[in-house]
C-alpha positions in Angstrom: 30.3 -14.1 -7.4 28.6 -11.4 -9.5 30.1 -7.9 -9.8 28.7 -5.4 -7.3 26.2 -2.8 -8.7 27.3 0.6 -9.8 24.8 2.2 -7.4 23.1 1.0 -4.2 20.2 3.0 -2.9 19.7 2.3 0.8 16.3 3.2 2.2 15.3 3.0 5.9 11.8 1.7 6.5 9.5 1.9 9.5 5.8 1.4 9.0 5.9 2.6 5.4 3.6 0.0 3.8 1.7 2.4 1.7 4.8 4.2 0.4 6.9 1.3 -0.7 5.4 0.5 -4.1 5.3 4.2 -5.2 8.8 4.7 -4.0 10.1 1.6 -5.8 8.3 2.8 -9.0 10.0 6.2 -8.6 13.4 4.7 -8.2 12.8 2.5 -11.3 11.7 5.6 -13.3 14.8 7.5 -12.2 17.4 4.8 -12.7 16.1 2.5 -15.5 16.9 5.1 -18.2 20.5 5.3 -17.0 23.2 2.8 -18.0 23.9 2.1 -14.3 23.7 -1.4 -12.8 21.7 -0.6 -9.6 20.0 -2.1 -6.6 17.7 -0.8 -3.9 18.2 -2.1 -0.3 15.4 -1.5 2.1 16.2 -1.7 5.8 13.1 -2.5 7.8 13.6 -1.4 11.4 10.8 -3.5 13.0 7.8 -2.3 11.1 4.4 -3.6 12.4 2.1 -2.4 9.5 2.8 -5.1 7.0 5.8 -3.4 5.3 7.8 -6.6 5.5 5.2 -8.5 3.4 5.3 -5.7 0.7 9.1 -5.9 0.8 9.1 -9.6 0.3 6.8 -9.2 -2.7 8.9 -6.5 -4.2 12.1 -8.5 -3.8 10.5 -11.7 -5.2 9.5 -9.8 -8.3 12.7 -7.9 -9.0 16.3 -9.1 -8.4 17.5 -5.5 -7.9 15.3 -5.1 -4.8 16.6 -6.4 -1.5 15.7 -6.0 2.1 16.9 -6.5 5.6 14.6 -6.8 8.6 15.5 -5.9 12.1 13.3 -6.8 15.0 
């Protein structure tokens, strides 16, 4: 089992499709220059606007991005 990250950023999501990519970029911009091992965990609370699809794409493209989806 891998060591846990130094920092976990947990973000609640509800119909935030348009904001997910800019937010993820901002998190990268803030944390990439640090020496921290980090992750971002999005918690989708039943979005109906396509947020889940965006989260799937973000997670597929970056191992530090994870998401949970609640119905």
